[in-house]
VEXGULO-899703 format. One record per atom (N, C-alpha, C, O, CB): residue in three letters; x, y, z. Coordinates in steps of 0.001 Angstrom, whole numbers, plus 500000, padded with zeros to 6 digits. Glycine has a CB too. Layout:
<site ALA <X Y Z>>
...
END
This chain:
<site MET <973523 913894 890110>>
<site MET <973420 913004 888971>>
<site MET <974342 911814 889208>>
<site MET <975529 911975 889491>>
<site MET <973777 913739 887646>>
<site ARG <973788 910647 889089>>
<site ARG <974559 909406 889243>>
<site ARG <974761 908814 887849>>
<site ARG <973817 908689 887069>>
<site ARG <973826 908378 890203>>
<site ARG <976003 908454 887554>>
<site ARG <976329 907865 886247>>
<site ARG <977058 906551 886460>>
<site ARG <977988 906455 887260>>
<site ARG <977195 908836 885388>>
<site VAL <976613 905544 885728>>
<site VAL <977267 904243 885822>>
<site VAL <977457 903659 884433>>
<site VAL <976729 903969 883490>>
<site VAL <976451 903279 886706>>
<site MET <978460 902806 884347>>
<site MET <978716 902047 883135>>
<site MET <978782 900577 883529>>
<site MET <979429 900215 884511>>
<site MET <980038 902516 882424>>
<site VAL <978111 899743 882758>>
<site VAL <978136 898306 882995>>
<site VAL <978662 897646 881726>>
<site VAL <978199 897929 880621>>
<site VAL <976712 897755 883385>>
<site ARG <979636 896763 881906>>
<site ARG <980238 896074 880766>>
<site ARG <980220 894577 881041>>
<site ARG <980480 894135 882160>>
<site ARG <981695 896577 880501>>
<site TYR <979906 893797 879992>>
<site TYR <979882 892343 880111>>
<site TYR <980004 891719 878731>>
<site TYR <979891 892398 877710>>
<site TYR <978590 891865 880813>>
<site LYS <980235 890427 878720>>
<site LYS <980384 889682 877466>>
<site LYS <979459 888470 877529>>
<site LYS <979538 887664 878457>>
<site LYS <981882 889243 877226>>
<site VAL <978584 888351 876534>>
<site VAL <977655 887221 876511>>
<site VAL <978247 886063 875721>>
<site VAL <979187 886234 874945>>
<site VAL <976303 887641 875908>>
<site LYS <977680 884886 875935>>
<site LYS <978057 883715 875140>>
<site LYS <977603 883976 873706>>
<site LYS <976545 884563 873481>>
<site LYS <977417 882382 875716>>
<site ALA <978401 883542 872747>>
<site ALA <978135 883852 871340>>
<site ALA <976736 883423 870914>>
<site ALA <976073 884130 870156>>
<site ALA <979170 883178 870451>>
<site ASP <976290 882283 871391>>
<site ASP <974969 881793 870983>>
<site ASP <973820 882495 871713>>
<site ASP <972657 882165 871479>>
<site ASP <974881 880301 871224>>
<site ARG <974123 883453 872589>>
<site ARG <973086 884176 873342>>
<site ARG <973068 885676 873007>>
<site ARG <972305 886434 873605>>
<site ARG <973304 883987 874849>>
<site ALA <973908 886104 872051>>
<site ALA <974006 887529 871726>>
<site ALA <972693 888076 871173>>
<site ALA <972261 889155 871580>>
<site ALA <975126 887763 870719>>
<site ALA <972052 887358 870257>>
<site ALA <970792 887829 869678>>
<site ALA <969704 887904 870753>>
<site ALA <968899 888835 870763>>
<site ALA <970344 886900 868525>>
<site GLU <969685 886935 871643>>
<site GLU <968723 886939 872750>>
<site GLU <968943 888166 873638>>
<site GLU <967987 888826 874045>>
<site GLU <968847 885639 873587>>
<site ASN <970199 888461 873931>>
<site ASN <970522 889610 874764>>
<site ASN <970050 890905 874103>>
<site ASN <969466 891769 874756>>
<site ASN <972031 889667 875035>>
<site GLU <970310 891027 872805>>
<site GLU <969860 892215 872081>>
<site GLU <968344 892346 872107>>
<site GLU <967811 893452 872197>>
<site GLU <970351 892173 870640>>
<site SER <967658 891228 872028>>
<site SER <966200 891241 872065>>
<site SER <965693 891788 873400>>
<site SER <964758 892588 873432>>
<site SER <965649 889828 871825>>
<site TYR <966305 891359 874489>>
<site TYR <965947 891888 875805>>
<site TYR <966188 893396 875862>>
<site TYR <965355 894150 876365>>
<site TYR <966753 891176 876909>>
<site ILE <967329 893821 875344>>
<site ILE <967687 895242 875369>>
<site ILE <966671 896062 874572>>
<site ILE <966240 897127 875013>>
<site ILE <969111 895455 874802>>
<site LYS <966298 895564 873407>>
<site LYS <965319 896282 872577>>
<site LYS <963993 896440 873303>>
<site LYS <963339 897475 873172>>
<site LYS <965100 895548 871247>>
<site ARG <963584 895432 874067>>
<site ARG <962337 895529 874831>>
<site ARG <962430 896593 875920>>
<site ARG <961450 897274 876221>>
<site ARG <961991 894175 875456>>
<site VAL <963620 896730 876508>>
<site VAL <963808 897794 877509>>
<site VAL <963606 899155 876856>>
<site VAL <962914 900011 877406>>
<site VAL <965224 897709 878155>>
<site PHE <964205 899358 875684>>
<site PHE <964071 900648 875007>>
<site PHE <962644 900879 874511>>
<site PHE <962177 902018 874496>>
<site PHE <965049 900731 873835>>
<site GLU <961958 899836 874111>>
<site GLU <960547 899975 873720>>
<site GLU <959713 900448 874904>>
<site GLU <958857 901321 874757>>
<site GLU <959992 898634 873180>>
<site GLN <959965 899868 876085>>
<site GLN <959219 900285 877264>>
<site GLN <959594 901710 877667>>
<site GLN <958728 902484 878076>>
<site GLN <959473 899319 878427>>
<site LEU <960858 902056 877556>>
<site LEU <961272 903438 877833>>
<site LEU <960551 904405 876901>>
<site LEU <960082 905456 877337>>
<site LEU <962802 903593 877680>>
<site ASP <960461 904055 875624>>
<site ASP <959773 904921 874658>>
<site ASP <958290 905068 874989>>
<site ASP <957717 906144 874818>>
<site ASP <959935 904366 873240>>
<site ARG <957672 903993 875460>>
<site ARG <956244 904038 875809>>
<site ARG <956001 904836 877085>>
<site ARG <955112 905686 877132>>
<site ARG <955694 902621 875976>>
<site GLU <956792 904560 878119>>
<site GLU <956534 905135 879440>>
<site GLU <957235 906467 879687>>
<site GLU <956791 907252 880525>>
<site GLU <956950 904165 880492>>
<site ARG <958300 906723 878984>>
<site ARG <959042 907982 879039>>
<site ARG <959331 908470 880459>>
<site ARG <958926 909574 880824>>
<site ARG <958282 909038 878303>>
<site PRO <960029 907657 881267>>
<site PRO <960386 908133 882616>>
<site PRO <961313 909339 882528>>
<site PRO <962100 909476 881592>>
<site PRO <961061 907003 883435>>
<site VAL <961199 910197 883512>>
<site VAL <962006 911423 883517>>
<site VAL <963301 911213 884281>>
<site VAL <963459 910246 885026>>
<site VAL <961217 912589 884132>>
<site ALA <964214 912135 884080>>
<site ALA <965475 912212 884830>>
<site ALA <966376 911009 884597>>
<site ALA <967081 910566 885503>>
<site ALA <965189 912340 886305>>
<site ILE <966348 910480 883367>>
<site ILE <967234 909359 883041>>
<site ILE <967720 909504 881598>>
<site ILE <966979 909901 880698>>
<site ILE <966506 907991 883244>>
<site ARG <968969 909170 881426>>
<site ARG <969554 909038 880090>>
<site ARG <970211 907672 880075>>
<site ARG <970978 907337 880977>>
<site ARG <970593 910208 879755>>
<site TYR <969913 906883 879055>>
<site TYR <970366 905496 879022>>
<site TYR <970742 905126 877602>>
<site TYR <970009 905428 876660>>
<site TYR <969280 904540 879565>>
<site ALA <971867 904481 877449>>
<site ALA <972325 904035 876133>>
<site ALA <973003 902682 876277>>
<site ALA <973651 902397 877284>>
<site ALA <973293 905071 875491>>
<site THR <972842 901861 875260>>
<site THR <973490 900556 875237>>
<site THR <974255 900434 873929>>
<site THR <973775 900861 872878>>
<site THR <972451 899397 875396>>
<site PHE <975440 899853 873997>>
<site PHE <976300 899691 872838>>
<site PHE <976767 898241 872744>>
<site PHE <977057 897598 873752>>
<site PHE <977507 900651 872914>>
<site LYS <976830 897748 871521>>
<site LYS <977429 896436 871278>>
<site LYS <978787 896696 870647>>
<site LYS <978888 897445 869675>>
<site LYS <976515 895522 870353>>
<site LEU <979825 896087 871188>>
<site LEU <981177 896293 870675>>
<site LEU <981394 895477 869403>>
<site LEU <980596 894600 869069>>
<site LEU <982225 895915 871740>>
<site ASP <982468 895774 868711>>
<site ASP <982746 895136 867418>>
<site ASP <982872 893624 867469>>
<site ASP <982689 892967 866445>>
<site ASP <983995 895695 866854>>
<site ASP <983176 893055 868615>>
<site ASP <983289 891593 868703>>
<site ASP <981922 890903 868640>>
<site ASP <981848 889683 868497>>
<site ASP <984003 891201 869997>>
<site GLY <980839 891684 868746>>
<site GLY <979492 891156 868625>>
<site GLY <978934 890498 869871>>
<site GLY <977768 890105 869893>>
<site GLY <979458 890193 867537>>
<site VAL <979745 890373 870905>>
<site VAL <979293 889703 872134>>
<site VAL <979539 890523 873402>>
<site VAL <979098 890136 874484>>
<site VAL <979985 888369 872266>>
<site SER <980230 891635 873278>>
<site SER <980476 892509 874431>>
<site SER <979514 893687 874360>>
<site SER <979297 894270 873298>>
<site SER <981965 893004 874466>>
<site PHE <978943 894025 875513>>
<site PHE <977968 895099 875599>>
<site PHE <978379 896085 876678>>
<site PHE <978967 895712 877692>>
<site PHE <976567 894542 875882>>
<site VAL <978056 897359 876441>>
<site VAL <978299 898415 877411>>
<site VAL <976998 899197 877566>>
<site VAL <976401 899625 876579>>
<site VAL <979487 899349 876967>>
<site HIS <976570 899376 878793>>
<site HIS <975389 900173 879109>>
<site HIS <975866 901381 879908>>
<site HIS <976666 901250 880834>>
<site HIS <974311 899335 879910>>
<site ILE <975368 902556 879540>>
<site ILE <975704 903772 880272>>
<site ILE <974401 904433 880693>>
<site ILE <973538 904713 879860>>
<site ILE <976584 904743 879407>>
<site ALA <974265 904680 881993>>
<site ALA <973060 905298 882527>>
<site ALA <973422 906525 883343>>
<site ALA <974352 906506 884149>>
<site ALA <972266 904299 883381>>
<site SER <972671 907588 883117>>
<site SER <972764 908801 883930>>
<site SER <971396 908991 884560>>
<site SER <970386 909093 883864>>
<site SER <973200 910071 883073>>
<site ILE <971374 909037 885881>>
<site ILE <970110 909090 886600>>
<site ILE <970145 910236 887591>>
<site ILE <971064 910349 888402>>
<site ILE <969822 907756 887318>>
<site GLN <969143 911072 887513>>
<site GLN <969005 912167 888473>>
<site GLN <967796 911840 889332>>
<site GLN <966666 911813 888845>>
<site GLN <968849 913573 887755>>
<site SER <968034 911596 890589>>
<site SER <966963 911173 891477>>
<site SER <967076 911875 892818>>
<site SER <968161 911979 893390>>
<site SER <966988 909659 891666>>
<site ILE <965959 912350 893306>>
<site ILE <965929 912988 894613>>
<site ILE <965974 911941 895721>>
<site ILE <966645 912122 896737>>
<site ILE <964678 913863 894755>>
<site ASP <965250 910843 895511>>
<site ASP <965135 909826 896558>>
<site ASP <966121 908670 896401>>
<site ASP <966060 907704 897161>>
<site ASP <963738 909282 896575>>
<site GLY <967022 908753 895431>>
<site GLY <968001 907696 895223>>
<site GLY <967479 906533 894407>>
<site GLY <968200 905561 894179>>
<site GLY <968478 907196 896531>>
<site GLY <966233 906620 893964>>
<site GLY <965646 905551 893158>>
<site GLY <966189 905538 891740>>
<site GLY <966851 906475 891294>>
<site GLY <964141 905691 893124>>
<site ASN <965891 904453 891048>>
<site ASN <966340 904302 889671>>
<site ASN <965152 903850 888828>>
<site ASN <964736 902695 888927>>
<site ASN <967526 903288 889567>>
<site PRO <964594 904743 887995>>
<site PRO <963422 904377 887201>>
<site PRO <963701 903234 886221>>
<site PRO <962780 902516 885831>>
<site PRO <962924 905585 886439>>
<site LEU <964943 903063 885830>>
<site LEU <965294 901995 884902>>
<site LEU <965047 900619 885519>>
<site LEU <964458 899744 884885>>
<site LEU <966754 902125 884477>>
<site THR <965496 900438 886741>>
<site THR <965370 899127 887377>>
<site THR <963937 898799 887773>>
<site THR <963643 897664 888148>>
<site THR <966255 899061 888596>>
<site GLU <963043 899781 887695>>
<site GLU <961629 899545 887990>>
<site GLU <960861 899029 886773>>
<site GLU <959743 898535 886918>>
<site GLU <960986 900825 888495>>
<site LEU <961439 899135 885589>>
<site LEU <960759 898693 884372>>
<site LEU <960667 897169 884319>>
<site LEU <961637 896474 884620>>
<site LEU <961490 899222 883128>>
<site SER <959504 896656 883940>>
<site SER <959338 895201 883834>>
<site SER <960280 894612 882791>>
<site SER <960801 893512 882980>>
<site SER <957886 894852 883482>>
<site ALA <960505 895329 881694>>
<site ALA <961414 894832 880654>>
<site ALA <962849 894761 881167>>
<site ALA <963588 893847 880803>>
<site ALA <961346 895729 879407>>
<site PHE <963250 895708 882003>>
<site PHE <964598 895679 882562>>
<site PHE <964735 894534 883563>>
<site PHE <965773 893877 883631>>
<site PHE <964934 897023 883234>>
<site LYS <963685 894306 884332>>
<site LYS <963698 893183 885269>>
<site LYS <963840 891865 884515>>
<site LYS <964580 890980 884945>>
<site LYS <962417 893174 886127>>
<site ALA <963131 891729 883389>>
<site ALA <963240 890517 882572>>
<site ALA <964644 890391 881991>>
<site ALA <965212 889299 881970>>
<site ALA <962192 890529 881437>>
<site PHE <965208 891507 881519>>
<site PHE <966561 891523 880969>>
<site PHE <967587 891067 882002>>
<site PHE <968463 890256 881698>>
<site PHE <966910 892921 880468>>
<site SER <967480 891582 883208>>
<site SER <968500 891303 884211>>
<site SER <968283 889991 884968>>
<site SER <969182 889530 885671>>
<site SER <968553 892430 885188>>
<site ALA <967101 889387 884831>>
<site ALA <966771 888184 885607>>
<site ALA <967766 887044 885400>>
<site ALA <968181 886400 886364>>
<site ALA <965386 887706 885243>>
<site ASP <968147 886794 884159>>
<site ASP <969068 885673 883898>>
<site ASP <970325 886122 883163>>
<site ASP <970924 885352 882413>>
<site ASP <968364 884590 883083>>
<site ILE <970719 887367 883383>>
<site ILE <971888 887907 882689>>
<site ILE <973140 887071 882944>>
<site ILE <973936 886863 882028>>
<site ILE <972133 889345 883119>>
<site LYS <973323 886598 884155>>
<site LYS <974534 885830 884462>>
<site LYS <974590 884525 883675>>
<site LYS <975677 884060 883332>>
<site LYS <974607 885534 885959>>
<site ASP <973435 883930 883385>>
<site ASP <973397 882700 882584>>
<site ASP <973787 882957 881131>>
<site ASP <974338 882080 880466>>
<site ASP <972002 882076 882642>>
<site ARG <973495 884179 880636>>
<site ARG <973823 884521 879253>>
<site ARG <975289 884919 879083>>
<site ARG <975796 884973 877963>>
<site ARG <972930 885649 878774>>
<site CYS <975964 885195 880192>>
<site CYS <977293 885796 880109>>
<site CYS <978445 884803 880113>>
<site CYS <978428 883780 880798>>
<site CYS <977471 886733 881232>>
<site GLU <979434 885152 879324>>
<site GLU <980742 884500 879377>>
<site GLU <981604 885239 880405>>
<site GLU <982368 884630 881153>>
<site GLU <981433 884487 877960>>
<site GLU <981458 886574 880420>>
<site GLU <982103 887422 881428>>
<site GLU <980988 888205 882116>>
<site GLU <980246 888924 881446>>
<site GLU <983192 888395 880784>>
<site PRO <980852 888082 883434>>
<site PRO <979719 888699 884130>>
<site PRO <979769 890229 884104>>
<site PRO <980826 890822 883887>>
<site PRO <979678 888220 885568>>
<site PRO <978619 890853 884326>>
<site PRO <978567 892316 884346>>
<site PRO <979457 892912 885431>>
<site PRO <979511 892431 886562>>
<site PRO <977138 892782 884548>>
<site VAL <980144 893968 885044>>
<site VAL <980953 894751 885978>>
<site VAL <980419 896173 885921>>
<site VAL <980362 896781 884852>>
<site VAL <982501 894692 885626>>
<site THR <980030 896695 887069>>
<site THR <979470 898041 887158>>
<site THR <980532 898994 887691>>
<site THR <981203 898716 888684>>
<site THR <978209 898062 888063>>
<site MET <980665 900130 887000>>
<site MET <981617 901151 887418>>
<site MET <980909 902488 887520>>
<site MET <980158 902875 886625>>
<site MET <982805 901238 886436>>
<site LYS <981148 903178 888598>>
<site LYS <980621 904528 888757>>
<site LYS <981471 905455 887888>>
<site LYS <982698 905349 887866>>
<site LYS <980631 904981 890270>>
<site LEU <980812 906358 887181>>
<site LEU <981511 907319 886333>>
<site LEU <981475 908694 886991>>
<site LEU <980424 909151 887440>>
<site LEU <980880 907372 884915>>
<site ASN <982616 909336 887042>>
<site ASN <982728 910684 887589>>
<site ASN <983106 911616 886448>>
<site ASN <984230 911576 885948>>
<site ASN <983780 910751 888753>>
<site GLU <982163 912452 886041>>
<site GLU <982366 913305 884877>>
<site GLU <983447 914348 885122>>
<site GLU <983452 915040 886140>>
<site GLU <981067 913988 884498>>
<site VAL <984345 914440 884181>>
<site VAL <985372 915469 884191>>
<site VAL <984924 916618 883297>>
<site VAL <985186 917785 883589>>
<site VAL <986741 914899 883724>>
<site GLY <984255 916280 882220>>
<site GLY <983725 917264 881292>>
<site GLY <982902 916564 880233>>
<site GLY <983020 915354 880041>>
<site GLY <984853 918083 880650>>
<site SER <982075 917322 879551>>
<site SER <981304 916766 878443>>
<site SER <980945 917886 877486>>
<site SER <980955 919064 877845>>
<site SER <980028 916043 878951>>
<site TYR <980634 917503 876281>>
<site TYR <980262 918462 875257>>
<site TYR <979236 917812 874362>>
<site TYR <979369 916640 874010>>
<site TYR <981493 918941 874445>>
<site GLU <978212 918561 873989>>
<site GLU <977210 918051 873084>>
<site GLU <976691 919197 872233>>
<site GLU <976186 920187 872762>>
<site GLU <976064 917366 873852>>
<site PHE <976813 919068 870922>>
<site PHE <976282 920045 869990>>
<site PHE <975979 919323 868693>>
<site PHE <976861 918716 868086>>
<site PHE <977274 921226 869767>>
<site PHE <974733 919394 868275>>
<site PHE <974347 918742 867033>>
<site PHE <973770 919779 866095>>
<site PHE <972904 920569 866473>>
<site PHE <973333 917605 867287>>
<site GLU <974254 919768 864882>>
<site GLU <973724 920623 863831>>
<site GLU <973678 919768 862574>>
<site GLU <974534 918908 862365>>
<site GLU <974596 921932 863626>>
<site THR <972700 920004 861762>>
<site THR <972583 919227 860528>>
<site THR <973815 919451 859668>>
<site THR <974170 920583 859341>>
<site THR <971301 919608 859750>>
<site LEU <974453 918355 859312>>
<site LEU <975619 918434 858441>>
<site LEU <975156 918414 857003>>
<site LEU <974210 917708 856655>>
<site LEU <976608 917279 858717>>
<site ARG <975824 919187 856169>>
<site ARG <975425 919269 854748>>
<site ARG <976386 918524 853895>>
<site ARG <976221 918477 852676>>
<site ARG <975337 920713 854276>>
END
């Protein structure tokens, strides 16, 4: 399993545009439902910083996310939208926990 985190800061006047690109990526993910991927995007409280976290399990080293047309459109001019360019960091899991139950 490969896990990465990408963090960047967009220009204030391009934040809504960036979110629009991101929403299209998730719409395509919902339609096509590629397997062996977990992907989440977060907007920080400043309204212009974004964090993407992807977990990809691939036998051939491929990445189904980067094959999506919506992701290609999102990443095509990302540097033009940014005040601080994307920085990619590999994540090495030390531990994790997940349990959801309906809260009353």
